[in-house]
C-alpha positions in Angstrom: -157.4 -156.7 15.5 -157.0 -159.9 13.5 -154.9 -162.4 15.3 -151.8 -163.4 13.4 -150.7 -167.1 13.0 -146.9 -167.6 13.5 -145.3 -170.9 12.1 -142.3 -172.2 13.7 -140.0 -174.1 11.7 -138.4 -177.1 12.9 -134.5 -176.5 12.4 -133.1 -179.2 14.6 -131.4 -182.0 12.8 -132.6 -185.3 13.0 -130.8 -186.7 16.3 -131.7 -190.5 15.7 -128.5 -191.3 14.0 -126.6 -190.0 16.5 -128.6 -192.0 19.3 -128.6 -195.2 17.3 -125.0 -194.9 16.4 -124.0 -194.4 20.1 -126.1 -197.2 21.2 -124.9 -199.7 18.4 -121.3 -199.0 18.5 -121.1 -199.4 22.4 -123.4 -202.5 22.4 -121.1 -204.2 19.8 -117.9 -203.3 21.8 -119.3 -204.3 25.2 -120.7 -207.8 23.6 -117.4 -208.5 22.0 -116.2 -208.7 25.7 -119.1 -211.0 26.5 -118.4 -213.2 23.6 -114.8 -213.8 25.3 -112.8 -211.8 22.4 -111.3 -209.3 24.8 -111.4 -208.6 28.7 -113.4 -206.0 30.3 -111.1 -202.9 30.0 -111.0 -199.0 29.6 -112.1 -198.6 26.0 -115.6 -200.5 26.9 -116.1 -198.2 30.2 -115.1 -195.1 28.2 -117.3 -195.8 25.3 -120.1 -196.5 28.0 -119.8 -193.2 29.6 -119.0 -190.9 26.6 -120.6 -192.3 23.6 -123.2 -194.7 24.6 -124.1 -192.5 27.8 -123.7 -189.1 27.2 -124.2 -188.8 23.5 -127.5 -190.9 23.7 -128.5 -188.6 26.4 -127.8 -185.6 24.1 -130.0 -187.2 21.3 -132.6 -187.8 23.6 -133.0 -184.1 24.7 -132.9 -183.3 21.0 -135.6 -185.7 20.3 -137.6 -184.0 23.1 -137.2 -180.7 21.2 -138.7 -182.2 18.1 -141.7 -183.3 20.1 -140.7 -187.0 19.7 -141.5 -188.8 23.0 -140.4 -192.2 21.8 -137.0 -190.8 20.7 -136.7 -188.8 24.2 -137.6 -191.7 26.1 -135.5 -194.3 24.5 -132.2 -192.4 23.8 -132.2 -190.8 27.2 -133.1 -194.1 29.2 -130.4 -196.2 27.3 -127.8 -193.3 27.8 -128.5 -193.6 31.6 -128.4 -197.4 31.3 -124.8 -197.1 30.0 -123.9 -194.8 32.8 -125.5 -196.8 35.3 -123.9 -199.9 34.0 -120.3 -198.4 34.2 -121.1 -197.1 37.7 -122.0 -200.9 38.8 -118.7 -201.7 37.3 -116.6 -199.1 38.8 -118.1 -198.1 42.1 -117.2 -201.4 44.0 -113.6 -201.1 42.4 -113.2 -197.7 44.2 -114.5 -199.1 47.1 -117.6 -196.8 47.4 -120.1 -199.6 47.7 -120.4 -203.3 47.8 -120.6 -204.9 44.4 -124.0 -205.9 43.2 -124.9 -209.5 43.7 -125.8 -212.0 41.0 -129.4 -211.6 42.0 -129.3 -208.0 42.0 -127.8 -207.9 38.4 -130.7 -210.5 37.3 -133.1 -207.9 38.6 -131.6 -205.1 36.9 -131.3 -206.9 33.7 -134.9 -208.1 33.7 -136.3 -204.7 34.5 -134.5 -203.4 31.5 -135.8 -206.3 29.2 -139.4 -205.5 30.3 -138.6 -201.8 29.6 -137.4 -202.6 26.4 -140.0 -205.1 25.6 -142.7 -202.2 26.3 -140.7 -199.8 23.9 -140.5 -202.6 21.4 -144.4 -202.2 20.9 -143.7 -198.5 20.1 -141.6 -199.6 17.1 -144.5 -201.2 15.5 -145.5 -198.0 14.5 -142.1 -196.8 13.1 -140.0 -199.4 11.2 -139.1 -203.0 10.6 -135.4 -201.9 11.1 -136.2 -200.8 14.6 -138.4 -203.4 15.6 -135.4 -205.8 15.0 -133.3 -203.5 17.2 -135.7 -203.5 20.0 -136.7 -207.0 19.8 -133.1 -208.2 19.9 -132.4 -205.9 22.7 -135.4 -207.5 24.5 -133.7 -211.0 24.1 -130.4 -209.6 24.9 -131.4 -208.6 28.4 -133.3 -211.8 29.1 -130.1 -213.8 28.0 -127.9 -211.8 30.3 -130.2 -212.3 33.2 -130.2 -215.9 32.4 -126.6 -216.1 32.0 -126.0 -214.3 35.4 -128.6 -216.7 37.3 -126.9 -219.8 35.6 -123.2 -218.8 35.4 -123.3 -220.9 32.0 -120.2 -219.9 30.1 -121.5 -221.2 26.8 -124.4 -219.2 27.1 -122.6 -216.0 28.0 -120.6 -216.6 24.9 -123.7 -217.0 22.8 -125.2 -213.9 24.4 -122.2 -211.9 23.4 -122.8 -212.7 19.7 -126.6 -212.1 20.1 -125.6 -208.8 21.5 -123.1 -208.1 18.4 -126.1 -208.6 16.2 -128.2 -206.3 18.2 -125.7 -203.5 18.0 -125.1 -204.0 14.4 -128.7 -203.8 13.6 -128.8 -200.3 15.3 -125.6 -199.3 13.3 -127.3 -200.3 10.2 -130.5 -198.4 11.3 -128.6 -195.3 12.1 -126.7 -195.4 8.7 -130.1 -196.0 6.8 -131.7 -193.1 8.4 -128.7 -190.9 7.8 -127.9 -192.0 4.3 -131.5 -191.9 3.1 -131.7 -188.5 4.3 -128.4 -187.4 2.8 -129.2 -188.8 -0.5 -132.8 -188.0 -0.5 -133.6 -191.8 -1.5 -133.6 -195.1 -0.1 -129.9 -196.2 0.2 -130.4 -198.7 3.0 -134.1 -200.0 3.3 -135.6 -199.4 6.8 -139.0 -200.9 6.2 -140.7 -197.8 7.2 -144.3 -198.7 8.5 -146.9 -196.8 6.8 -149.6 -195.2 9.2 -152.9 -193.4 8.3 -152.3 -190.9 11.4 
């Protein structure tokens, strides 16, 4: 009896725009606060839980189903980053645990900066747009850590604006992936890296 080959068609939509829009919009709003434009409020925390957190985790799971290890790792991790950040803000307010010290927050931000720098090297095989997102995010984590270490108000405000640029670049990348796919041509250039593999 001859073996039969079954071709399984990938019918899952591209989850990258969802993940990047979730990351980008939440990052912009959080950094508008860091830039001193408005106070920490329920809007930021709700975005951190639902769009930055849960939506990114869903995008990560869908990337896993598409056999995209990079997308799975990035979106799931940053989704849980937003949930953990909201937890760091809210848990002490509920009296559940002592608030993190400045040195603890520095360690938290440095670890995320190192993690992001590792992912940046993965983007070298994807697109210039993603390279910018991950490079600017690595810088953002470093600046946030330095800001916590020095308590320098001017640096914290500058960091907020750098974070707005980072989030904006993720929104641009999301829009590019979505619109380019919808129109079947380049509407927003992403600088796709050509690979031989």
